[in-house]
BAZA-828455 format. One record per residue (C-alpha): chain; residue number from 0; x, y, z. Coordinates in nm, 3 decimals, always signed. Layout:
// BAZA-828455
<atom cadena="A" num="NUM" xx="X" yy="Y" zz="Z"/>
...
//
This chain:
// BAZA-828455
<atom cadena="A" num="0" xx="-1.089" yy="+0.819" zz="-2.067"/>
<atom cadena="A" num="1" xx="-0.950" yy="+0.464" zz="-2.036"/>
<atom cadena="A" num="2" xx="-1.132" yy="+0.250" zz="-1.791"/>
<atom cadena="A" num="3" xx="-0.919" yy="+0.108" zz="-1.501"/>
<atom cadena="A" num="4" xx="-0.823" yy="-0.247" zz="-1.483"/>
<atom cadena="A" num="5" xx="-1.085" yy="-0.373" zz="-1.238"/>
<atom cadena="A" num="6" xx="-1.378" yy="-0.174" zz="-1.446"/>
<atom cadena="A" num="7" xx="-1.230" yy="-0.368" zz="-1.776"/>
<atom cadena="A" num="8" xx="-1.237" yy="-0.688" zz="-1.614"/>
<atom cadena="A" num="9" xx="-1.586" yy="-0.623" zz="-1.482"/>
<atom cadena="A" num="10" xx="-1.715" yy="-0.537" zz="-1.827"/>
<atom cadena="A" num="11" xx="-1.543" yy="-0.823" zz="-1.967"/>
<atom cadena="A" num="12" xx="-1.717" yy="-1.068" zz="-1.722"/>
<atom cadena="A" num="13" xx="-2.052" yy="-0.907" zz="-1.828"/>
<atom cadena="A" num="14" xx="-1.953" yy="-1.054" zz="-2.184"/>
<atom cadena="A" num="15" xx="-1.910" yy="-1.386" zz="-2.024"/>
<atom cadena="A" num="16" xx="-2.246" yy="-1.353" zz="-1.857"/>
<atom cadena="A" num="17" xx="-2.390" yy="-1.282" zz="-2.203"/>
<atom cadena="A" num="18" xx="-2.220" yy="-1.573" zz="-2.362"/>
<atom cadena="A" num="19" xx="-2.034" yy="-1.327" zz="-2.602"/>
<atom cadena="A" num="20" xx="-1.689" yy="-1.445" zz="-2.447"/>
<atom cadena="A" num="21" xx="-1.579" yy="-1.779" zz="-2.296"/>
<atom cadena="A" num="22" xx="-1.437" yy="-1.804" zz="-1.957"/>
<atom cadena="A" num="23" xx="-1.109" yy="-1.924" zz="-2.109"/>
<atom cadena="A" num="24" xx="-1.095" yy="-1.614" zz="-2.308"/>
<atom cadena="A" num="25" xx="-1.164" yy="-1.401" zz="-2.015"/>
<atom cadena="A" num="26" xx="-0.902" yy="-1.577" zz="-1.806"/>
<atom cadena="A" num="27" xx="-0.636" yy="-1.524" zz="-2.078"/>
<atom cadena="A" num="28" xx="-0.716" yy="-1.165" zz="-2.099"/>
<atom cadena="A" num="29" xx="-0.711" yy="-1.100" zz="-1.734"/>
<atom cadena="A" num="30" xx="-0.376" yy="-1.271" zz="-1.696"/>
<atom cadena="A" num="31" xx="-0.255" yy="-1.055" zz="-1.997"/>
<atom cadena="A" num="32" xx="-0.362" yy="-0.726" zz="-1.825"/>
<atom cadena="A" num="33" xx="-0.234" yy="-0.854" zz="-1.493"/>
<atom cadena="A" num="34" xx="+0.110" yy="-0.938" zz="-1.662"/>
<atom cadena="A" num="35" xx="+0.127" yy="-0.550" zz="-1.781"/>
<atom cadena="A" num="36" xx="+0.058" yy="-0.444" zz="-1.411"/>
<atom cadena="A" num="37" xx="+0.341" yy="-0.675" zz="-1.298"/>
<atom cadena="A" num="38" xx="+0.586" yy="-0.533" zz="-1.556"/>
<atom cadena="A" num="39" xx="+0.507" yy="-0.182" zz="-1.456"/>
<atom cadena="A" num="40" xx="+0.571" yy="-0.279" zz="-1.092"/>
<atom cadena="A" num="41" xx="+0.887" yy="-0.472" zz="-1.161"/>
<atom cadena="A" num="42" xx="+1.021" yy="-0.183" zz="-1.369"/>
<atom cadena="A" num="43" xx="+0.966" yy="+0.048" zz="-1.092"/>
<atom cadena="A" num="44" xx="+1.114" yy="-0.139" zz="-0.806"/>
<atom cadena="A" num="45" xx="+1.390" yy="-0.354" zz="-0.981"/>
<atom cadena="A" num="46" xx="+1.747" yy="-0.244" zz="-0.945"/>
<atom cadena="A" num="47" xx="+1.994" yy="-0.253" zz="-1.245"/>
<atom cadena="A" num="48" xx="+2.168" yy="-0.585" zz="-1.265"/>
<atom cadena="A" num="49" xx="+1.889" yy="-0.811" zz="-1.135"/>
<atom cadena="A" num="50" xx="+1.647" yy="-1.001" zz="-1.391"/>
<atom cadena="A" num="51" xx="+1.369" yy="-1.111" zz="-1.151"/>
<atom cadena="A" num="52" xx="+1.170" yy="-0.939" zz="-0.896"/>
<atom cadena="A" num="53" xx="+1.215" yy="-1.177" zz="-0.613"/>
<atom cadena="A" num="54" xx="+1.569" yy="-1.194" zz="-0.669"/>
<atom cadena="A" num="55" xx="+1.624" yy="-0.818" zz="-0.663"/>
<atom cadena="A" num="56" xx="+1.421" yy="-0.739" zz="-0.355"/>
<atom cadena="A" num="57" xx="+1.555" yy="-1.005" zz="-0.155"/>
<atom cadena="A" num="58" xx="+1.930" yy="-0.896" zz="-0.253"/>
<atom cadena="A" num="59" xx="+1.827" yy="-0.520" zz="-0.191"/>
<atom cadena="A" num="60" xx="+1.695" yy="-0.645" zz="+0.151"/>
<atom cadena="A" num="61" xx="+2.014" yy="-0.843" zz="+0.228"/>
<atom cadena="A" num="62" xx="+2.225" yy="-0.539" zz="+0.131"/>
<atom cadena="A" num="63" xx="+2.049" yy="-0.337" zz="+0.384"/>
<atom cadena="A" num="64" xx="+2.051" yy="-0.568" zz="+0.662"/>
<atom cadena="A" num="65" xx="+2.425" yy="-0.659" zz="+0.587"/>
<atom cadena="A" num="66" xx="+2.348" yy="-1.028" zz="+0.508"/>
<atom cadena="A" num="67" xx="+2.487" yy="-1.189" zz="+0.197"/>
<atom cadena="A" num="68" xx="+2.312" yy="-1.524" zz="+0.280"/>
<atom cadena="A" num="69" xx="+2.009" yy="-1.499" zz="+0.040"/>
<atom cadena="A" num="70" xx="+1.843" yy="-1.830" zz="+0.172"/>
<atom cadena="A" num="71" xx="+1.853" yy="-1.660" zz="+0.527"/>
<atom cadena="A" num="72" xx="+1.688" yy="-1.363" zz="+0.382"/>
<atom cadena="A" num="73" xx="+1.426" yy="-1.551" zz="+0.217"/>
<atom cadena="A" num="74" xx="+1.379" yy="-1.774" zz="+0.524"/>
<atom cadena="A" num="75" xx="+1.309" yy="-1.463" zz="+0.740"/>
<atom cadena="A" num="76" xx="+1.076" yy="-1.321" zz="+0.465"/>
<atom cadena="A" num="77" xx="+0.867" yy="-1.649" zz="+0.458"/>
<atom cadena="A" num="78" xx="+0.834" yy="-1.672" zz="+0.806"/>
<atom cadena="A" num="79" xx="+0.777" yy="-1.279" zz="+0.886"/>
<atom cadena="A" num="80" xx="+0.422" yy="-1.327" zz="+0.937"/>
<atom cadena="A" num="81" xx="+0.444" yy="-1.600" zz="+1.209"/>
<atom cadena="A" num="82" xx="+0.746" yy="-1.404" zz="+1.353"/>
<atom cadena="A" num="83" xx="+0.538" yy="-1.086" zz="+1.395"/>
<atom cadena="A" num="84" xx="+0.237" yy="-1.265" zz="+1.518"/>
<atom cadena="A" num="85" xx="+0.451" yy="-1.413" zz="+1.803"/>
<atom cadena="A" num="86" xx="+0.611" yy="-1.082" zz="+1.874"/>
<atom cadena="A" num="87" xx="+0.256" yy="-0.906" zz="+1.896"/>
<atom cadena="A" num="88" xx="+0.137" yy="-1.153" zz="+2.138"/>
<atom cadena="A" num="89" xx="+0.450" yy="-1.143" zz="+2.346"/>
<atom cadena="A" num="90" xx="+0.484" yy="-0.753" zz="+2.359"/>
<atom cadena="A" num="91" xx="+0.177" yy="-0.571" zz="+2.281"/>
<atom cadena="A" num="92" xx="-0.126" yy="-0.472" zz="+2.474"/>
<atom cadena="A" num="93" xx="-0.401" yy="-0.429" zz="+2.207"/>
<atom cadena="A" num="94" xx="-0.566" yy="-0.166" zz="+2.437"/>
<atom cadena="A" num="95" xx="-0.273" yy="+0.066" zz="+2.483"/>
<atom cadena="A" num="96" xx="-0.195" yy="+0.298" zz="+2.205"/>
<atom cadena="A" num="97" xx="+0.155" yy="+0.342" zz="+2.306"/>
<atom cadena="A" num="98" xx="+0.250" yy="-0.025" zz="+2.318"/>
<atom cadena="A" num="99" xx="+0.112" yy="-0.051" zz="+1.949"/>
<atom cadena="A" num="100" xx="+0.325" yy="+0.256" zz="+1.835"/>
<atom cadena="A" num="101" xx="+0.624" yy="+0.131" zz="+1.997"/>
<atom cadena="A" num="102" xx="+0.587" yy="-0.227" zz="+1.832"/>
<atom cadena="A" num="103" xx="+0.565" yy="-0.086" zz="+1.495"/>
<atom cadena="A" num="104" xx="+0.836" yy="+0.163" zz="+1.558"/>
<atom cadena="A" num="105" xx="+1.074" yy="-0.093" zz="+1.622"/>
<atom cadena="A" num="106" xx="+1.000" yy="-0.404" zz="+1.433"/>
<atom cadena="A" num="107" xx="+1.244" yy="-0.511" zz="+1.168"/>
<atom cadena="A" num="108" xx="+1.020" yy="-0.837" zz="+1.099"/>
<atom cadena="A" num="109" xx="+0.784" yy="-0.585" zz="+0.936"/>
<atom cadena="A" num="110" xx="+1.037" yy="-0.500" zz="+0.662"/>
<atom cadena="A" num="111" xx="+1.069" yy="-0.877" zz="+0.577"/>
<atom cadena="A" num="112" xx="+0.684" yy="-0.926" zz="+0.566"/>
<atom cadena="A" num="113" xx="+0.636" yy="-0.640" zz="+0.328"/>
<atom cadena="A" num="114" xx="+0.916" yy="-0.700" zz="+0.100"/>
<atom cadena="A" num="115" xx="+0.810" yy="-1.048" zz="+0.063"/>
<atom cadena="A" num="116" xx="+0.474" yy="-0.933" zz="-0.012"/>
<atom cadena="A" num="117" xx="+0.608" yy="-0.699" zz="-0.265"/>
<atom cadena="A" num="118" xx="+0.774" yy="-0.981" zz="-0.457"/>
<atom cadena="A" num="119" xx="+0.423" yy="-1.087" zz="-0.569"/>
<atom cadena="A" num="120" xx="+0.520" yy="-1.463" zz="-0.494"/>
<atom cadena="A" num="121" xx="+0.229" yy="-1.512" zz="-0.270"/>
<atom cadena="A" num="122" xx="-0.017" yy="-1.236" zz="-0.343"/>
<atom cadena="A" num="123" xx="-0.079" yy="-0.985" zz="-0.623"/>
<atom cadena="A" num="124" xx="-0.276" yy="-0.716" zz="-0.435"/>
<atom cadena="A" num="125" xx="+0.020" yy="-0.471" zz="-0.416"/>
<atom cadena="A" num="126" xx="-0.042" yy="-0.415" zz="-0.781"/>
<atom cadena="A" num="127" xx="-0.352" yy="-0.198" zz="-0.644"/>
<atom cadena="A" num="128" xx="-0.065" yy="+0.056" zz="-0.647"/>
<atom cadena="A" num="129" xx="-0.071" yy="+0.066" zz="-1.019"/>
<atom cadena="A" num="130" xx="-0.453" yy="+0.116" zz="-1.032"/>
<atom cadena="A" num="131" xx="-0.387" yy="+0.410" zz="-0.777"/>
<atom cadena="A" num="132" xx="-0.108" yy="+0.562" zz="-1.007"/>
<atom cadena="A" num="133" xx="-0.339" yy="+0.528" zz="-1.329"/>
<atom cadena="A" num="134" xx="-0.642" yy="+0.689" zz="-1.141"/>
<atom cadena="A" num="135" xx="-0.394" yy="+0.960" zz="-1.018"/>
<atom cadena="A" num="136" xx="-0.253" yy="+1.045" zz="-1.365"/>
<atom cadena="A" num="137" xx="-0.600" yy="+1.026" zz="-1.504"/>
<atom cadena="A" num="138" xx="-0.699" yy="+1.321" zz="-1.254"/>
<atom cadena="A" num="139" xx="-0.383" yy="+1.508" zz="-1.318"/>
<atom cadena="A" num="140" xx="-0.287" yy="+1.471" zz="-0.972"/>
<atom cadena="A" num="141" xx="+0.092" yy="+1.569" zz="-0.871"/>
<atom cadena="A" num="142" xx="+0.127" yy="+1.583" zz="-0.501"/>
<atom cadena="A" num="143" xx="+0.135" yy="+1.248" zz="-0.367"/>
<atom cadena="A" num="144" xx="+0.116" yy="+1.110" zz="-0.014"/>
<atom cadena="A" num="145" xx="+0.151" yy="+0.755" zz="+0.070"/>
<atom cadena="A" num="146" xx="+0.014" yy="+0.731" zz="+0.428"/>
<atom cadena="A" num="147" xx="+0.151" yy="+0.427" zz="+0.620"/>
<atom cadena="A" num="148" xx="+0.396" yy="+0.402" zz="+0.364"/>
<atom cadena="A" num="149" xx="+0.570" yy="+0.076" zz="+0.488"/>
<atom cadena="A" num="150" xx="+0.884" yy="-0.021" zz="+0.294"/>
<atom cadena="A" num="151" xx="+0.845" yy="+0.278" zz="+0.034"/>
<atom cadena="A" num="152" xx="+0.763" yy="+0.060" zz="-0.284"/>
<atom cadena="A" num="153" xx="+0.438" yy="+0.284" zz="-0.365"/>
<atom cadena="A" num="154" xx="+0.670" yy="+0.589" zz="-0.318"/>
<atom cadena="A" num="155" xx="+0.910" yy="+0.462" zz="-0.574"/>
<atom cadena="A" num="156" xx="+0.650" yy="+0.349" zz="-0.815"/>
<atom cadena="A" num="157" xx="+0.511" yy="+0.716" zz="-0.789"/>
<atom cadena="A" num="158" xx="+0.825" yy="+0.892" zz="-0.800"/>
<atom cadena="A" num="159" xx="+0.941" yy="+0.690" zz="-1.098"/>
<atom cadena="A" num="160" xx="+0.633" yy="+0.829" zz="-1.271"/>
<atom cadena="A" num="161" xx="+0.697" yy="+1.196" zz="-1.203"/>
<atom cadena="A" num="162" xx="+0.481" yy="+1.262" zz="-0.879"/>
<atom cadena="A" num="163" xx="+0.613" yy="+1.481" zz="-0.606"/>
<atom cadena="A" num="164" xx="+0.631" yy="+1.182" zz="-0.320"/>
<atom cadena="A" num="165" xx="+0.572" yy="+1.213" zz="+0.065"/>
<atom cadena="A" num="166" xx="+0.593" yy="+0.907" zz="+0.266"/>
<atom cadena="A" num="167" xx="+0.463" yy="+0.898" zz="+0.612"/>
<atom cadena="A" num="168" xx="+0.453" yy="+0.616" zz="+0.883"/>
<atom cadena="A" num="169" xx="+0.455" yy="+0.577" zz="+1.252"/>
<atom cadena="A" num="170" xx="+0.764" yy="+0.341" zz="+1.229"/>
<atom cadena="A" num="171" xx="+1.097" yy="+0.509" zz="+1.212"/>
<atom cadena="A" num="172" xx="+1.245" yy="+0.169" zz="+1.117"/>
<atom cadena="A" num="173" xx="+1.036" yy="+0.159" zz="+0.795"/>
<atom cadena="A" num="174" xx="+1.096" yy="+0.506" zz="+0.718"/>
<atom cadena="A" num="175" xx="+1.459" yy="+0.463" zz="+0.739"/>
<atom cadena="A" num="176" xx="+1.460" yy="+0.161" zz="+0.506"/>
<atom cadena="A" num="177" xx="+1.214" yy="+0.346" zz="+0.265"/>
<atom cadena="A" num="178" xx="+1.443" yy="+0.645" zz="+0.265"/>
<atom cadena="A" num="179" xx="+1.762" yy="+0.423" zz="+0.187"/>
<atom cadena="A" num="180" xx="+1.576" yy="+0.260" zz="-0.108"/>
<atom cadena="A" num="181" xx="+1.462" yy="+0.586" zz="-0.263"/>
<atom cadena="A" num="182" xx="+1.814" yy="+0.759" zz="-0.222"/>
<atom cadena="A" num="183" xx="+1.974" yy="+0.464" zz="-0.387"/>
<atom cadena="A" num="184" xx="+1.752" yy="+0.506" zz="-0.683"/>
<atom cadena="A" num="185" xx="+1.811" yy="+0.877" zz="-0.669"/>
<atom cadena="A" num="186" xx="+1.444" yy="+0.925" zz="-0.618"/>
<atom cadena="A" num="187" xx="+1.344" yy="+1.264" zz="-0.441"/>
<atom cadena="A" num="188" xx="+1.078" yy="+1.246" zz="-0.159"/>
<atom cadena="A" num="189" xx="+0.990" yy="+1.391" zz="+0.163"/>
<atom cadena="A" num="190" xx="+0.949" yy="+1.165" zz="+0.478"/>
<atom cadena="A" num="191" xx="+0.702" yy="+1.246" zz="+0.783"/>
<atom cadena="A" num="192" xx="+0.771" yy="+1.049" zz="+1.105"/>
<atom cadena="A" num="193" xx="+0.393" yy="+1.051" zz="+1.242"/>
<atom cadena="A" num="194" xx="+0.532" yy="+1.017" zz="+1.602"/>
<atom cadena="A" num="195" xx="+0.668" yy="+1.364" zz="+1.592"/>
<atom cadena="A" num="196" xx="+0.533" yy="+1.550" zz="+1.295"/>
<atom cadena="A" num="197" xx="+0.182" yy="+1.640" zz="+1.166"/>
<atom cadena="A" num="198" xx="+0.069" yy="+1.615" zz="+0.835"/>
<atom cadena="A" num="199" xx="+0.089" yy="+1.943" zz="+0.626"/>
<atom cadena="A" num="200" xx="-0.268" yy="+2.103" zz="+0.567"/>
<atom cadena="A" num="201" xx="-0.420" yy="+2.127" zz="+0.241"/>
<atom cadena="A" num="202" xx="-0.103" yy="+2.009" zz="+0.066"/>
<atom cadena="A" num="203" xx="-0.182" yy="+1.678" zz="-0.139"/>
<atom cadena="A" num="204" xx="-0.408" yy="+1.598" zz="-0.422"/>
<atom cadena="A" num="205" xx="-0.375" yy="+1.230" zz="-0.395"/>
<atom cadena="A" num="206" xx="-0.338" yy="+1.014" zz="-0.099"/>
<atom cadena="A" num="207" xx="-0.307" yy="+0.625" zz="-0.047"/>
<atom cadena="A" num="208" xx="-0.372" yy="+0.430" zz="+0.254"/>
<atom cadena="A" num="209" xx="-0.286" yy="+0.074" zz="+0.145"/>
<atom cadena="A" num="210" xx="-0.410" yy="-0.184" zz="+0.416"/>
<atom cadena="A" num="211" xx="-0.366" yy="+0.055" zz="+0.681"/>
<atom cadena="A" num="212" xx="-0.675" yy="+0.129" zz="+0.852"/>
<atom cadena="A" num="213" xx="-0.710" yy="-0.218" zz="+0.998"/>
<atom cadena="A" num="214" xx="-0.411" yy="-0.156" zz="+1.214"/>
<atom cadena="A" num="215" xx="-0.509" yy="+0.195" zz="+1.370"/>
<atom cadena="A" num="216" xx="-0.575" yy="+0.259" zz="+1.719"/>
<atom cadena="A" num="217" xx="-0.815" yy="+0.586" zz="+1.614"/>
<atom cadena="A" num="218" xx="-0.915" yy="+0.520" zz="+1.239"/>
<atom cadena="A" num="219" xx="-1.164" yy="+0.828" zz="+1.287"/>
<atom cadena="A" num="220" xx="-0.894" yy="+1.042" zz="+1.387"/>
<atom cadena="A" num="221" xx="-0.671" yy="+0.941" zz="+1.112"/>
<atom cadena="A" num="222" xx="-0.945" yy="+1.025" zz="+0.870"/>
<atom cadena="A" num="223" xx="-0.980" yy="+1.366" zz="+1.016"/>
<atom cadena="A" num="224" xx="-0.583" yy="+1.418" zz="+0.960"/>
<atom cadena="A" num="225" xx="-0.614" yy="+1.285" zz="+0.597"/>
<atom cadena="A" num="226" xx="-0.911" yy="+1.513" zz="+0.527"/>
<atom cadena="A" num="227" xx="-0.698" yy="+1.809" zz="+0.658"/>
<atom cadena="A" num="228" xx="-0.384" yy="+1.716" zz="+0.427"/>
<atom cadena="A" num="229" xx="-0.569" yy="+1.694" zz="+0.141"/>
<atom cadena="A" num="230" xx="-0.635" yy="+1.988" zz="-0.101"/>
<atom cadena="A" num="231" xx="-1.009" yy="+2.061" zz="-0.198"/>
<atom cadena="A" num="232" xx="-1.085" yy="+1.839" zz="-0.462"/>
<atom cadena="A" num="233" xx="-0.811" yy="+1.586" zz="-0.379"/>
<atom cadena="A" num="234" xx="-0.840" yy="+1.204" zz="-0.344"/>
<atom cadena="A" num="235" xx="-0.799" yy="+0.920" zz="-0.084"/>
<atom cadena="A" num="236" xx="-0.744" yy="+0.585" zz="-0.223"/>
<atom cadena="A" num="237" xx="-0.780" yy="+0.315" zz="+0.034"/>
<atom cadena="A" num="238" xx="-0.912" yy="-0.013" zz="+0.142"/>
<atom cadena="A" num="239" xx="-1.098" yy="+0.051" zz="+0.446"/>
<atom cadena="A" num="240" xx="-1.209" yy="-0.304" zz="+0.544"/>
<atom cadena="A" num="241" xx="-1.061" yy="-0.608" zz="+0.699"/>
<atom cadena="A" num="242" xx="-1.158" yy="-0.951" zz="+0.805"/>
<atom cadena="A" num="243" xx="-1.055" yy="-1.122" zz="+1.126"/>
<atom cadena="A" num="244" xx="-0.706" yy="-1.298" zz="+1.053"/>
<atom cadena="A" num="245" xx="-0.582" yy="-1.561" zz="+1.307"/>
<atom cadena="A" num="246" xx="-0.223" yy="-1.493" zz="+1.142"/>
<atom cadena="A" num="247" xx="-0.240" yy="-1.123" zz="+1.188"/>
<atom cadena="A" num="248" xx="-0.355" yy="-1.004" zz="+1.528"/>
<atom cadena="A" num="249" xx="-0.233" yy="-0.683" zz="+1.421"/>
<atom cadena="A" num="250" xx="-0.556" yy="-0.624" zz="+1.240"/>
<atom cadena="A" num="251" xx="-0.743" yy="-0.472" zz="+1.562"/>
<atom cadena="A" num="252" xx="-1.019" yy="-0.297" zz="+1.353"/>
<atom cadena="A" num="253" xx="-1.312" yy="-0.491" zz="+1.202"/>
<atom cadena="A" num="254" xx="-1.595" yy="-0.214" zz="+1.241"/>
<atom cadena="A" num="255" xx="-1.555" yy="+0.063" zz="+1.017"/>
<atom cadena="A" num="256" xx="-1.902" yy="+0.224" zz="+1.036"/>
<atom cadena="A" num="257" xx="-1.780" yy="+0.501" zz="+1.263"/>
<atom cadena="A" num="258" xx="-1.496" yy="+0.582" zz="+1.013"/>
<atom cadena="A" num="259" xx="-1.726" yy="+0.589" zz="+0.715"/>
<atom cadena="A" num="260" xx="-1.982" yy="+0.809" zz="+0.911"/>
<atom cadena="A" num="261" xx="-1.710" yy="+1.059" zz="+0.979"/>
<atom cadena="A" num="262" xx="-1.579" yy="+1.046" zz="+0.606"/>
<atom cadena="A" num="263" xx="-1.954" yy="+1.143" zz="+0.523"/>
<atom cadena="A" num="264" xx="-1.969" yy="+1.425" zz="+0.767"/>
<atom cadena="A" num="265" xx="-1.652" yy="+1.558" zz="+0.639"/>
<atom cadena="A" num="266" xx="-1.750" yy="+1.564" zz="+0.269"/>
<atom cadena="A" num="267" xx="-1.526" yy="+1.275" zz="+0.152"/>
<atom cadena="A" num="268" xx="-1.749" yy="+1.148" zz="-0.119"/>
<atom cadena="A" num="269" xx="-1.680" yy="+0.806" zz="-0.275"/>
<atom cadena="A" num="270" xx="-1.610" yy="+0.835" zz="-0.654"/>
<atom cadena="A" num="271" xx="-1.496" yy="+0.498" zz="-0.750"/>
<atom cadena="A" num="272" xx="-1.450" yy="+0.144" zz="-0.607"/>
<atom cadena="A" num="273" xx="-1.248" yy="-0.174" zz="-0.729"/>
<atom cadena="A" num="274" xx="-1.549" yy="-0.428" zz="-0.758"/>
<atom cadena="A" num="275" xx="-1.344" yy="-0.698" zz="-0.923"/>
<atom cadena="A" num="276" xx="-0.997" yy="-0.721" zz="-0.782"/>
<atom cadena="A" num="277" xx="-0.879" yy="-0.592" zz="-0.434"/>
<atom cadena="A" num="278" xx="-1.177" yy="-0.379" zz="-0.310"/>
<atom cadena="A" num="279" xx="-1.021" yy="-0.035" zz="-0.287"/>
<atom cadena="A" num="280" xx="-1.225" yy="+0.276" zz="-0.275"/>
<atom cadena="A" num="281" xx="-1.152" yy="+0.624" zz="-0.382"/>
<atom cadena="A" num="282" xx="-1.286" yy="+0.927" zz="-0.201"/>
<atom cadena="A" num="283" xx="-1.285" yy="+1.281" zz="-0.305"/>
<atom cadena="A" num="284" xx="-1.277" yy="+1.591" zz="-0.055"/>
<atom cadena="A" num="285" xx="-1.583" yy="+1.798" zz="-0.163"/>
//
């Protein structure tokens, strides 16, 4: 079985440590491998008629928002983190679950933030979805849930590669945009609004929760729900960690020890970790 990209890079760096490979050669190979990831991401997300990922995603967002001024769309994307911070501080009581859920449910600025993130202009970490896809395909997974699906890019990627896709989110605003995107590409998917529907039991053999846990009021409760939604032997691919971020007060959880303790008690066993690029972990339901 071919090694996943973070493992390939870790092995390559060992060759650097052993003076069998130069740093320059390592950097060149890392850039080549990441370029292949970028190509997979772009091919999945880009609509016909667009040559560049940024151009295509911004045009798609403009179409959804009914705005033909691409400079204005980009401006709102670039400033979305600051816009969200100001809105959070003005509207949210961090100790009130309903207040937090209402913020996510209504926020259009989150769409701008996530679309810009997925252009890869500032940050390549959305490419962790590619690693997740490779892991899922290696394990023969078929039924996929993206929990906290955001703007649906992960769902688009997995649907393009033939998996049965379900997107779940607490935000009706985000789910509506995601559904519009997948339908525009004629990609089948199911959608779960977590405010009104529970996850189905023992349904999915692969679940991602990408940069979700730091936003949750009750991460332990969420782990229990995801465990219940997984088939026996199914996998959870997640990054369950966060550092304090002045620009993102929405990151309300930094202590995940109770979450990991509950995972252990439930029999969610870590079977892989990205120790090189973005720090995601994979847990299997034993």
